[in-house]
C-alpha positions in Angstrom: -20.8 -20.4 -42.6 -24.4 -20.8 -43.6 -23.7 -24.4 -44.8 -22.1 -25.2 -41.5 -25.1 -24.0 -39.5 -27.5 -25.7 -41.9 -25.7 -29.0 -41.5 -25.8 -28.7 -37.7 -29.5 -27.5 -37.5 -30.8 -30.0 -40.0 -30.0 -32.7 -37.4 -33.0 -31.4 -35.5 -35.1 -29.8 -38.3 -35.5 -29.9 -42.0 -33.6 -27.6 -44.4 -36.7 -25.5 -45.3 -37.4 -24.8 -41.7 -33.8 -23.8 -41.1 -33.9 -21.4 -44.0 -37.1 -19.8 -42.9 -36.2 -19.7 -39.2 -32.5 -19.1 -39.1 -31.1 -18.4 -42.6 -31.6 -14.7 -42.5 -30.4 -14.4 -39.0 -27.1 -16.1 -39.8 -26.6 -13.8 -42.8 -27.5 -10.8 -40.6 -25.1 -11.7 -37.8 -22.2 -12.0 -40.2 -23.0 -8.6 -41.7 -24.3 -10.0 -45.1 -27.9 -8.7 -44.6 -29.5 -5.7 -42.9 -27.2 -3.0 -41.7 -24.1 -4.8 -42.8 -22.6 -4.9 -39.3 -20.7 -7.9 -38.1 -21.7 -8.8 -34.5 -19.5 -10.3 -31.9 -20.9 -13.5 -30.4 -22.0 -13.6 -26.8 -19.5 -14.7 -24.1 -20.3 -17.4 -21.5 -21.8 -15.0 -18.9 -24.3 -13.7 -21.4 -25.1 -17.1 -22.8 -25.6 -18.5 -19.2 -27.8 -15.6 -18.3 -30.0 -16.0 -21.3 -30.1 -19.8 -21.5 -33.2 -21.7 -21.0 -33.8 -25.4 -21.2 -34.6 -27.0 -24.5 -33.4 -26.1 -28.0 -29.9 -26.1 -29.4 -28.8 -22.8 -27.9 -27.2 -22.0 -24.6 -24.8 -23.5 -22.1 -25.1 -27.2 -21.9 -24.0 -27.1 -18.3 -27.0 -25.0 -17.5 -29.6 -26.5 -19.8 -28.8 -30.2 -19.9 -30.1 -32.6 -17.3 -27.7 -34.6 -15.2 -28.3 -37.7 -17.4 -27.6 -35.8 -20.5 -24.4 -34.4 -19.1 -23.2 -37.8 -18.0 -24.0 -39.1 -21.5 -22.0 -36.3 -23.0 -19.1 -36.8 -20.6 -19.0 -40.6 -21.4 -19.1 -39.8 -25.2 -16.3 -37.4 -24.8 -14.2 -40.0 -22.9 -14.7 -39.0 -19.2 -15.6 -42.5 -17.8 -14.4 -41.9 -14.2 -17.6 -41.5 -12.1 -15.7 -39.4 -9.5 -14.8 -36.9 -12.2 -18.3 -36.9 -13.6 -19.7 -36.3 -10.1 -17.2 -33.4 -9.6 -18.6 -31.7 -12.7 -22.2 -32.5 -11.8 -21.6 -31.0 -8.3 -20.4 -27.8 -9.9 -23.5 -27.7 -12.1 -25.8 -28.3 -9.1 -24.1 -25.4 -7.4 -24.8 -23.3 -10.5 -21.1 -22.9 -11.2 -21.5 -23.5 -14.9 -18.2 -22.0 -15.9 -16.3 -24.0 -13.3 -18.0 -27.2 -14.6 -17.0 -26.2 -18.1 -13.4 -25.6 -16.9 -13.3 -29.0 -15.3 -14.8 -30.6 -18.4 -12.1 -28.9 -20.5 -9.3 -30.0 -18.2 -10.4 -33.6 -18.4 -10.4 -33.6 -22.1 -7.1 -31.7 -22.5 -4.6 -33.4 -20.2 -1.2 -31.7 -19.8 -2.5 -28.5 -21.2 -1.3 -26.4 -18.2 -4.8 -24.9 -18.0 -4.7 -25.0 -14.2 -1.5 -23.1 -14.2 -1.6 -20.4 -11.5 -1.5 -16.9 -13.0 0.8 -15.8 -10.2 3.5 -18.2 -11.5 3.9 -16.2 -14.7 7.5 -15.1 -15.1 7.0 -12.4 -17.8 4.4 -10.5 -19.8 4.4 -13.1 -22.6 3.6 -15.9 -20.1 1.0 -13.6 -18.5 -0.7 -13.0 -21.9 -0.7 -16.8 -22.6 -2.3 -17.4 -19.3 -4.9 -14.8 -19.8 -5.8 -16.4 -23.1 -6.2 -19.8 -21.4 -8.4 -18.4 -18.7 -10.7 -17.1 -21.4 -11.6 -20.7 -22.3 -14.5 -20.7 -19.9 -15.5 -17.1 -20.6 -16.1 -17.4 -24.3 -17.1 -20.4 -26.5 -14.9 -19.3 -29.4 -11.8 -19.3 -27.1 -12.8 -22.8 -25.8 -12.9 -24.0 -29.4 -9.7 -22.2 -30.4 -7.7 -23.6 -27.5 -9.2 -27.1 -28.0 -8.4 -27.0 -31.7 -4.8 -26.0 -30.9 -4.5 -28.8 -28.3 -5.8 -31.5 -30.7 -3.7 -30.2 -33.5 -0.6 -30.3 -31.4 -1.4 -33.8 -30.0 -2.5 -35.0 -33.5 -5.8 -36.1 -32.2 -9.4 -35.4 -33.3 -11.4 -32.9 -31.5 -14.5 -34.3 -29.7 -17.7 -33.4 -31.5 -20.7 -35.0 -30.0 -23.8 -35.9 -32.0 -25.9 -36.3 -28.8 -27.0 -32.6 -28.7 
């Protein structure tokens, strides 16, 4: 895990700075240092509430400028300006999770993400729907569902280097 974070952070800082500023924290958060307690990562509401502009942390829909978001959307494959404007309108209205939801839907066609929870026919479908609605409530769920989608569709997940 530390190697993953080091490889990501060294895009914006050198390895020595990462080790001194973040290395201990990564070990601590995974229960390898300090009290030995494994922490649950923050969900979207908490990330949005604590996000400020600048730096690699936070919700991109809250912290990125409109130009940065459009660049990210284009990189991800959302070329339609109407769809870009829909997402930007949600961001301007401070509906960051809705913007994330729309972004996800554009990248994951035919995923039944918009499926109405009232259409569930049984508990199993209801559980599956609940899991899908968590996509914009927790970054880990977004990643998990996206990974499943791309694995099923034999396509590569979108990982931007523009952050």
